[in-house]
N, C-alpha and C positions, 0 to 999 in steps of 0.2 A: 628545718627539716625540707619542709615541701620547695623552697628554692632552688636548692642543692638540686634537687631531680629534674634531668631531661625527659620531657616529653616526649621527645622526637628520639627519646632513645631506640635500641633496637629487645634491651631487656625487657624495657617499659612497655614499649607491643606484643613480646612471647607472654609478659604475663598478663596483657589482659586478654589475650587469643587462648589460653588454658582457661581466665579466672571467669570470661563470660562464660565460654562451651561447660565450666561448671557451675555457676549460676545458673543456668538457664536450664539444665539438668534435675541440680537441687529445687527448682522451685516447682516443678513439676513433684519432686518428693515432696515438698514443705505440702504442698496442695492434697497430695494423695494420705498425707500419713497421719491425718482424725481421722482416715476412711479407713481404714488401715487398721488404727489399734481400737475403731468399733467392731473390727471386723477379731478384730484374736484376742487374746487376753493376756494377762501376765505371764503364763504357765508354760503359755505355746510363743510365746516370744525369747523366755528360757530355753526354750529347747533350739532356736536358730541361735541363739548367741549361742552356743554350746558346741554347734553344728560347724560355723567360721570361725569356731580358736580351733578346733581342730583342725580342718583344711587349711588356715595358717601356719598351722607347724609344716604338714604336710608340704604345702607350694613351696615354705622356705627351703626344708631338701630338696627338691623336685629341682631346684635350680644349682645349689648348692652357693648360693646368693653369689654366681658369673655375675648378673645383672649390673649387680654396684660396677662391673667395670669396665664395660659398653661405652660410658663415657668417659673413662678417664684415660683410655689406651690411646698412644699418640697415632695411628694411621686408622685409618675405615673397614678398611680389608682386615687388620686387625682384629678390630671388634668383632666383624662379623662371623670371623672362625669364631671365635669365644661364645657370638649364638647360640651358633649350628651344635656347638660341641654342649653347654649347658641345655638346647633342646633333647639333647639323646642321654642328658641325665635325666631330663622330667617324661621323659616316653617310659623309661626303667623303674624309676621312682613309681610312678600314678599304676603303672602294672605289677608291680611290688604290693602296692597300696589295696590293687583289686584282690590280688590273688587272699591273701591274712583277710579279707573280708568274705573272701568265699566260706564260707564257715557260718558264720550271723546271717549272710544273707539267707543261704539252702533253708537254715532252722529256721528261721524268721516267720512266725504265725501269725503275720499283723501285714496288710502291705500298704502301709505308715511308716516302719520300721525296718521293713527291707528296703526301701526306697532311701529310709536315712542312711541307710549304708553303702546302696548302689552311688548313692550321690556325692561321699567323699573324693572317690577317683577324681571322676568325672569332674568335680571341685577342684580337686588340686592340679590338676594338668590345665582347667583352664586358666589359675590362675598363678602360674605357674610362667606357661605363657603368657598371658596378659602383661608381668613384671617385667618381661625380658621385653616385650613390644616397648612399651612402656617409654623405657630406659633406652633400649637403641632407637627412636622416634627422641629421643629428648637430647643426642648423642649427633643425629640428622639435622636437629631445628626442626621437624616435622612435628609440631605442638598444636596443628591442629588434629592430628590423626591424635592425637590423643584428646580433646578437645570431645570429638566426633565419639569416640571410643565412652569416653565419660556420660558424654548425652545420651548412649545408648542402654547402659548398663542402667543407668536411672531408669531413667523412662520405660522398658520392657518390664523390667523387675518389679517395679512396684502397678502397674499394670495389670500384670499378672496374679501378684500378693492377691490385690485388691477383686479378678476376677476366682482365685479360688479363695479366697475365703468367703464370697460368693455362695458360692457352691457349695460350703462348709466339707471341705477338705482339713481342716485344723490347723495343727504344727507343719505338718507335710505342706501345704499351699504357700509358706514365708520360703521353706529351706528348697520346695522347686523353682518358685518366683526366682530366688536368687540364681541358679542356676541358669537360668532360661538366659538373665540379664548378662551371665556371663559370657553365655558362648553369641550375644549379640555382640559384645562388646569387642571381642576377638577377633572377630573379623576384617575388624581395619585395620588390624596389627599382620591377619594373616593377610592381607595382599600385598601390605609393603613386604610382609618376606617375601613371599614368591617374585614382588618385581625386585629385589635388591638379590633373590638367590640368582635370577637370572643375570643380572645383571658384574657379578663378580665371580659364579658358575666356579665356588669352591667347592672340593668332598668332599662328605660328609668323612670319610674316610682319613684324608690326608693327614699325618705325621706330623704337620706342620698344626693343626687343631693340636692338639694333644701338649706342643712343646712350649703354646701360647697360654693353656691351663697350668701349666706346670711351671712358666713364667709369674700369670696372677693366682699360685695357688693360698699367696695371703688374704685371700677373700675368704677360701672353705674354713682355710686354715683358722681364721681369725673372726671375720662378721658373721658367717656362718653360728658358733658356738654365740655368740652376742643376738645374734637376731633368734636364735629358739631360745636361748634364756630369755628376752621381753618377751615371745610366742607363750614359751610354758608359761612362763608368770604368768599370762589372762589367760591360761586354761587352767592351771592352780588357782587362781581365784573364784573362777566359775562355779572350778567345784568346791571353794573355803565356801564360796556364801551359801550355794545351795545345798551343801551338807548341814551348816550353822545356822542357817533362816527360812530354812526351806527356799521351793522355789518359784515360789511365786515372788519372794522376796528378791531373788536373783533377777526374774522376770523384769520388775521394775527397774531394779540395779542396769542390766544391761540397756533399757530403754533411754532412760537418763544418761547414761554411757557414749550410744548411740547420739541423741542427742546435741552434747555438752560436744561433743565431733563436729560437728556440723559446720563452725565455723572453719578448723582445719582442714578442711572437708572442702572448702566451699573456697576459699581464703591463700593457705594456708601450705598446705598442697603444692596448691598451683605457683605460692613464690619459689615454694622449696625446691623444685624439679628447674625450674628456670636458675634457682641462685646454685643449684647442684652446675650447672652446666657448664655457669659465667666461672665461676669459681674453678675448677678445674682446667680452662681455658687459659684462667691468672697460675697459676701455679707451673702450669709447661709450660707459660713465658717465663715461667719466676718475677712477678706482679703480684704486690702487695692486699691480701684480702678480706685482713683484719677492716680497714672502712664500711667495707662492702657488707660488712657481715656485720657491722655495728648500724648498717643506716637498715639494715631487714629486722633485727632488734625491733632498732625503731619506729621505725612504719608499724607493725606488729601492736605493737604497747598498744597503740593510737587507734589503731582498728579496733581493737581488744577492749576499751572501753568498757561504751557503748551497750554493745550485746551481750556481755559479760557482766555487768552492772544492770541492766531488766531482771536478767536471770536470777542473780542470788538475791533483791529485795523483792521479787515476786512469781519467783518461782514456782511454789503451788498453784497461784492461780491460776497463772497461764497453760501451766501444764491441765490444768482440769478442763481449761475452758476451749482449747485446744486439742487433746486428747479424751477427752470425759473424763467422768468422775472419776471414774476405776484406776486414774490415774494419780489425781492430784498425790498419789506420797512418792510418786515418782518424780516429780516436780519439787516436794522436798527436799530431796534429796540430790538434785539440781542444784539447790541451794546450798548446799553444805559442800558440794563438791567444786563449786565456781573456782575458786580461790586454784588447784589443782592444773583445769584442765584452762583456767587464761592460761598461769606458766604454761606450760605446756603446747599452750597456741606459738606461744613469745617464739621458745623455744622453735621450731621445729624446725627452719628452715637452716639454722643453722648447727643443726643434729648431726648433719650430714659432714661436718667439718675434720675431724678427727677422719675422715675416713679418704678423702680429700688430700692429708697432710703427716695422713699415714703417722698415725697416734691410734690406731684401732685396739692396739695392748692397751692402753692406759685407759683408751676409754669402756673397753672392755670394764678392766678392775671397778672403774665409775659406775656404770651401769647396774653390776653387778650386785655391790653398795646398795642402789635406790631399789632393786627388786626384791630384795631382802628384806628392808626397810617396809616394802608397801606389805606382803606377804605377812609380815612380825604385827603392824601393827591391824594388819585383819582379822587375823588370828586369837593371836592373844588376849584382849578384851571380852572377845566375847569368852573367849574360851578357859580363862583364871580369872575374872572378872563379873563372869555375865552378864557384860554393856551388852545395851539394845544397837543393832544398828544403825542408827543412829549417832550416836556416840562413837563407834566404833567409826561411821563414814566423818566423823569430825576431822579426829585423829589422825587418819589417813592423809584426809585433804589436806592439813595443815603444812605434817612431814614432809609429802613429795613435792606442793607449791616450794619451801624451802629450803629443799636439796633442789629443787629443778633452777631454783637462781647462784647458788656457786656453781649448777653446771653451767650456762651461760657463762658466766668468767670464767671459770676454768679452758672452755671453749676460744674468747678473747686469748687468754696465754697462751694457747698455741699457734690460734693465728699470729701472734704479736711474737712470738721465740720463732717462725718460721721467719716472716719478714726481718730478723733480727740477722738471720742465719746469711 
């Protein structure tokens, strides 16, 4: 495996640039998270988890998933035209969201509730612009910008959460910290956008922008429903767990979810972004991507063994020691959910391949099956058999791990069939 890695290759250099910046940012998050968990309760963590999932759905609608077309268009100018077009959709969606929330904002008799609603359209716009800027930077191989953005977001966001926690802001402190981090993260993409805009000098009302949007209509037609399904699934899961097991239990689950995703954030996302750019180039040249996909999966298998192994065997004690005794139960959840998140981490880079290989339709059906399975395994055990949250999570973790392993081989099949064509 390691003998075949070229340590002087451009791909490896790009991965190092992205990963090093992400690791530095998350190092601050690691150091501050034990402080944050001692300043906020599981119930307050639940409020943040619900907010993030609402914003995620809005941000997907705000770009119509045109950001994923930016790295795969053949010409840089065409890609930037789509960038401009997607920004207009973002502005319109954010304004509609704000108008829709005016009524609950004006009726709010609590400052925290009012800020919760106000933060939604702001965060939708910031998240959407962050997604667009990231994919444009991926296309242009400006990986340092992505790295700086991640560092700013993580550092500012976590420091703000600590400050608001000390000042006893409650759950709204977590949300305000998240929004402030997003503001700082998009600064780098805004500067890059202004530079590119002055270079291409493309009119925002140019008819060619609309023609290109029509040419790549497959992204909002196929990929957007796929993404909305995934994000709506996460929001539905939050509501199911909150309703069936309580706000505290969902807060513990949300913390576990965020911690188990750290390897994905630290390494998997960076590898996935470079993998996406590399595969898009190879496909445009008619080259084979199967070996690259297999190598990426093999590398992540090796990288996942130690961190996920430690959590599987020592999760409850580890969480209690690091985050405080209040979060011991969250560590028990982590032990149960480790198989699921380990396979999810391994799958993360190649999940973009169906998009590049134009297999969105079949992959959408596959993802739909996975979403239905997850919702049923969370809902049915408690509703019909009065199962505990531990029994419910075991069933969900095992079924999702098996499902994701099947997904890996199906994606390999996509790549193999493309090579044969």
